[in-house]
C-alpha positions in Angstrom: 33.8 -66.5 29.7 34.1 -70.1 30.5 33.6 -72.8 28.0 29.9 -73.8 27.9 30.8 -77.5 27.8 31.9 -77.1 31.5 28.6 -75.5 32.5 26.7 -77.8 34.8 23.4 -79.0 33.2 21.5 -79.9 36.5 17.9 -78.6 36.2 18.3 -77.6 32.5 15.2 -77.3 30.3 15.6 -80.0 27.6 14.4 -79.1 24.1 13.9 -81.5 21.3 14.2 -79.9 17.8 12.2 -82.0 15.4 13.6 -81.3 11.9 11.2 -82.3 9.1 13.1 -82.5 5.8 13.0 -79.1 4.0 12.7 -77.2 7.2 13.5 -73.5 7.1 17.0 -72.8 8.2 16.2 -69.2 9.3 13.4 -70.3 11.5 15.5 -73.0 13.1 18.5 -70.8 13.8 16.4 -67.8 15.0 14.7 -70.1 17.7 17.7 -72.1 19.0 20.5 -69.4 19.1 18.8 -67.2 21.9 18.9 -70.4 24.2 22.7 -70.7 23.5 23.1 -67.0 24.3 21.2 -67.4 27.5 23.5 -70.2 28.6 26.6 -68.1 27.8 25.3 -65.0 29.6 24.1 -66.9 32.7 27.2 -69.0 32.9 25.1 -72.0 33.2 23.4 -74.6 31.0 19.9 -73.4 31.5 18.9 -75.1 28.3 20.0 -78.2 26.5 18.8 -79.5 23.1 19.1 -82.3 20.7 18.2 -82.7 17.0 15.5 -85.3 16.0 15.2 -86.3 12.3 12.8 -88.5 10.3 15.5 -90.9 9.0 18.6 -92.7 9.8 21.1 -90.8 11.9 23.8 -91.0 9.2 21.7 -88.8 6.8 20.7 -86.1 9.2 18.0 -83.6 8.3 18.0 -81.4 5.1 17.2 -77.8 5.5 15.5 -75.7 2.8 19.0 -74.2 1.8 20.4 -77.7 1.1 22.4 -77.8 4.3 22.3 -81.0 6.5 22.2 -81.2 10.1 23.3 -84.3 12.0 20.6 -85.6 14.2 20.9 -87.2 17.6 17.7 -89.1 17.5 14.9 -90.1 15.2 11.1 -89.7 15.3 9.8 -92.7 17.5 12.5 -92.5 20.1 11.8 -91.4 23.7 14.4 -88.6 24.0 13.3 -87.4 27.5 12.6 -83.8 26.6 10.5 -81.2 28.4 9.5 -79.6 25.0 9.5 -80.8 21.4 9.7 -78.1 18.8 8.6 -79.0 15.3 10.1 -77.2 12.3 8.5 -77.7 8.9 8.4 -75.6 5.8 7.5 -76.2 2.1 3.9 -77.5 1.9 3.1 -78.7 5.4 -0.5 -79.4 4.2 1.0 -82.3 2.2 2.7 -83.9 5.2 1.1 -87.3 5.7 3.7 -89.2 7.9 1.4 -90.8 10.5 4.3 -92.4 12.3 5.5 -88.8 13.2 2.0 -87.6 14.0 1.3 -90.6 16.3 4.7 -90.1 18.0 3.8 -86.4 18.7 0.5 -87.5 20.2 2.3 -90.0 22.4 4.8 -87.5 23.6 2.1 -85.0 24.4 0.2 -87.5 26.5 3.4 -88.0 28.5 3.2 -84.3 29.4 5.8 -83.0 26.9 5.1 -79.4 25.8 4.7 -79.0 22.1 5.8 -76.2 19.8 5.5 -75.6 16.1 7.5 -73.2 14.1 6.9 -71.8 10.5 4.9 -74.7 8.9 5.2 -76.8 12.2 1.8 -75.7 13.7 0.2 -77.5 10.7 1.6 -80.7 11.8 0.5 -80.2 15.5 -3.0 -79.5 14.1 -2.9 -82.7 12.0 -1.8 -84.5 15.2 -4.9 -83.1 17.0 -2.7 -81.1 19.4 -4.2 -77.7 18.8 -7.8 -78.5 19.6 -9.3 -75.8 21.8 -6.0 -73.9 21.7 -5.1 -70.5 20.2 -2.5 -70.7 17.6 -0.6 -69.0 14.7 1.3 -70.1 11.7 3.3 -68.4 8.9 0.9 -66.3 6.9 1.5 -68.4 3.7 -0.1 -71.4 5.2 -2.8 -69.7 7.2 -5.6 -70.1 4.5 -4.9 -73.6 4.0 -4.8 -74.3 7.7 -8.1 -72.6 8.3 -9.8 -74.4 5.4 -8.8 -77.8 6.8 -9.5 -76.9 10.4 -12.2 -74.3 10.6 -12.8 -74.8 14.3 -9.2 -73.9 15.2 -8.6 -70.4 16.8 -5.9 -69.2 14.3 -4.4 -65.7 14.9 -2.2 -63.6 12.8 0.6 -62.7 15.1 4.2 -63.7 15.5 3.7 -66.3 18.1 1.1 -67.7 20.5 1.7 -69.4 23.8 -1.4 -71.2 25.1 -0.3 -73.3 28.1 1.9 -76.1 27.0 1.2 -75.4 23.3 3.3 -72.9 21.5 3.1 -71.9 17.9 5.3 -69.5 15.8 5.1 -67.9 12.3 8.7 -68.7 11.8 11.5 -66.7 10.2 12.7 -64.0 12.6 9.7 -64.6 14.8 11.4 -67.6 16.3 13.8 -65.2 18.1 10.8 -63.4 19.6 9.3 -66.7 20.8 12.5 -68.0 22.2 13.2 -64.7 24.2 9.7 -64.7 25.6 10.3 -68.3 26.8 13.6 -67.2 28.4 11.9 -64.3 30.1 9.2 -66.6 31.4 11.8 -69.1 32.7 14.6 -66.9 33.8 13.4 -63.3 33.9 13.1 -60.3 31.6 16.7 -59.1 32.2 18.4 -62.2 30.8 15.9 -62.2 27.8 16.8 -58.5 27.2 20.5 -59.3 27.2 20.1 -62.2 25.0 18.1 -60.1 22.6 20.8 -57.4 22.6 23.4 -60.2 21.8 21.4 -60.6 18.5 21.0 -56.9 17.8 17.3 -56.9 18.8 16.9 -53.7 20.7 13.0 -53.7 21.2 11.0 -56.7 22.1 8.1 -57.7 19.8 5.1 -59.2 21.3 3.3 -62.3 20.1 0.5 -60.1 18.6 2.9 -58.2 16.5 1.9 -58.3 12.8 3.6 -60.8 10.6 3.5 -58.7 7.3 4.1 -55.2 6.3 1.0 -53.0 6.6 -1.6 -52.3 3.9 0.1 -49.0 2.9 3.4 -50.8 2.1 1.8 -53.7 0.3 -0.3 -51.5 -2.1 2.1 -48.4 -2.3 -0.4 -45.8 -1.0 -1.0 -43.9 2.2 -4.2 -42.4 1.1 -6.3 -42.3 4.3 -9.5 -43.2 2.4 -8.1 -46.2 0.5 -6.4 -47.9 3.3 -9.6 -48.9 5.0 -11.0 -50.2 1.7 -7.8 -52.2 1.0 -7.9 -53.7 4.5 -11.5 -54.7 4.0 -10.7 -56.3 0.6 -7.9 -58.4 2.1 -10.0 -59.5 5.0 -13.0 -60.7 2.7 -11.6 -62.8 0.0 -13.9 -65.8 0.2 -17.1 -63.6 0.3 -16.1 -60.4 -1.7 -17.8 -57.3 -0.4 -20.0 -55.2 -2.5 -18.5 -51.9 -3.9 -21.1 -50.0 -1.9 -19.9 -51.5 1.3 -16.2 -50.7 0.4 -17.3 -47.1 -0.2 -18.8 -47.0 3.3 -15.6 -48.4 4.8 -13.7 -45.6 3.0 -16.2 -42.9 4.1 -16.8 -41.8 0.5 -19.5 -42.1 -2.1 -19.0 -44.8 -4.6 -18.2 -42.3 -7.4 -15.7 -40.4 -5.3 -14.1 -43.9 -4.3 -13.7 -44.8 -8.0 -12.1 -41.5 -8.7 -9.6 -41.7 -5.9 -8.9 -45.3 -6.6 -8.0 -44.6 -10.2 -5.9 -41.7 -9.2 -3.9 -43.5 -6.6 -3.7 -47.1 -7.9 -4.5 -46.7 -11.4 -7.3 -49.1 -11.5 -11.0 -49.2 -10.6 -12.2 -50.6 -7.3 -13.3 -53.9 -8.9 -10.0 -54.4 -10.7 -8.1 -53.7 -7.5 -10.2 -56.2 -5.6 -9.8 -58.8 -8.3 -6.1 -58.3 -8.4 -5.8 -58.9 -4.6 -7.9 -62.1 -4.9 -6.0 -63.5 -7.9 -2.6 -62.8 -6.2 -3.8 -64.6 -3.2 -4.8 -67.5 -5.5 -1.4 -67.6 -6.9 0.2 -67.9 -3.4 -2.1 -70.8 -2.5 -1.3 -72.6 -5.8 2.4 -72.4 -5.0 2.3 -73.1 -1.3 -0.5 -75.5 -0.5 -2.0 -78.7 -2.0 -5.5 -77.4 -2.2 -7.3 -78.3 -5.3 -8.0 -75.6 -8.0 -11.7 -75.7 -7.0 -10.9 -75.2 -3.3 -8.6 -72.3 -4.1 -11.2 -70.7 -6.4 -13.8 -70.9 -3.6 -11.3 -69.5 -1.0 -10.7 -66.5 -3.2 -14.2 -65.7 -4.0 -14.9 -67.5 -7.4 -18.0 -69.6 -7.5 -17.1 -71.0 -11.0 -13.8 -72.8 -11.5 -14.1 -71.9 -15.3 -14.4 -68.2 -14.4 -11.5 -68.5 -12.0 -9.3 -70.2 -14.6 -10.2 -67.4 -17.2 -9.3 -64.7 -14.8 -6.0 -66.4 -13.8 -5.0 -66.8 -17.5 -5.8 -63.2 -18.1 -3.5 -62.0 -15.3 -0.7 -64.6 -15.4 -1.0 -66.0 -19.0 -1.2 -69.5 -17.5 -4.1 -71.6 -16.4 -4.2 -72.4 -12.6 -2.8 -75.9 -13.2 0.0 -74.7 -15.5 0.8 -71.9 -13.1 1.1 -74.2 -10.2 3.4 -76.6 -12.2 5.5 -73.5 -13.3 5.9 -72.2 -9.7 6.9 -75.6 -8.3 9.2 -76.3 -11.2 10.9 -72.8 -10.3 11.2 -73.8 -6.6 12.7 -77.3 -7.6 15.1 -75.6 -9.8 16.3 -73.4 -7.0 16.6 -76.3 -4.7 18.4 -78.3 -7.2 20.9 -75.5 -7.9 21.5 -75.4 -4.0 22.1 -79.2 -4.0 24.4 -79.2 -7.1 26.5 -76.2 -5.6 26.9 -78.1 -2.3 27.9 -81.3 -4.0 30.5 -79.5 -6.1 32.0 -78.0 -2.9 32.1 -81.4 -1.4 34.1 -82.9 -4.2 
């Protein structure tokens, strides 16, 4: 196969990869590699790309695993791209770089297509670029995005293509979005061959679920409990009465309590409370929402009651739990950075 550097680039689709510090490496690689494969398989440069960072070119952009990628341009440049793809992770709700958001708006007005991957859709929403558009985001950030932008049409699938706005949950879903774009641009056969290159035998559509099913998450396949558990997960802010849950399960309340204890080892109320508290823990770790906002999002009307329940489950108050979770994340990142510096010595 000829060297890709010798492929002509006339008519190539130009992609700008906007790397926000802390971007998820897997999300980045899963998205960009299929375009490289498409070029190789087609024997032509169908796609070209460049890396755009937030800072001076010499420092590049730092990924979630501590690696740094050299950048070709910085936010604020006019890189002449057909599409900009924003990669963000960590806590995108805390992103407040107005220079970057303003630049994204300017590029969108110029007719550049916009995509967000992993936490990237949050930045597009902050820039006002998802108004009246369907969108998705990594499940970890979905609750915070819905809380801040209640009018957005947020879906739970792997990716959404709505005209010139594309959003993706990140991780391995970047591969699915990229292959979908290749199929759109150059046909399903090339997309299938590129997918096979990366050992992806079966296509996954944009509406495919991001997470394992209810049965896998809760360790039960009981046909009466699955509807109850799904209803619980879907109604955290306004918890459903036990009687309603029994109706969803198709059992009397007494029968449901008996089955729940036999299968899960807890009562219906305890099961529901555990789901709400576990979700609150996720929000404390991954978002900048206040304790009160998280309490409300998880169905607690009293912050004091919320704090007591969290302490009972995790032996820490919400504030101390957040600090502990973030300290652990920082320790993991510091360990990666130290290991990298040691190797560079």
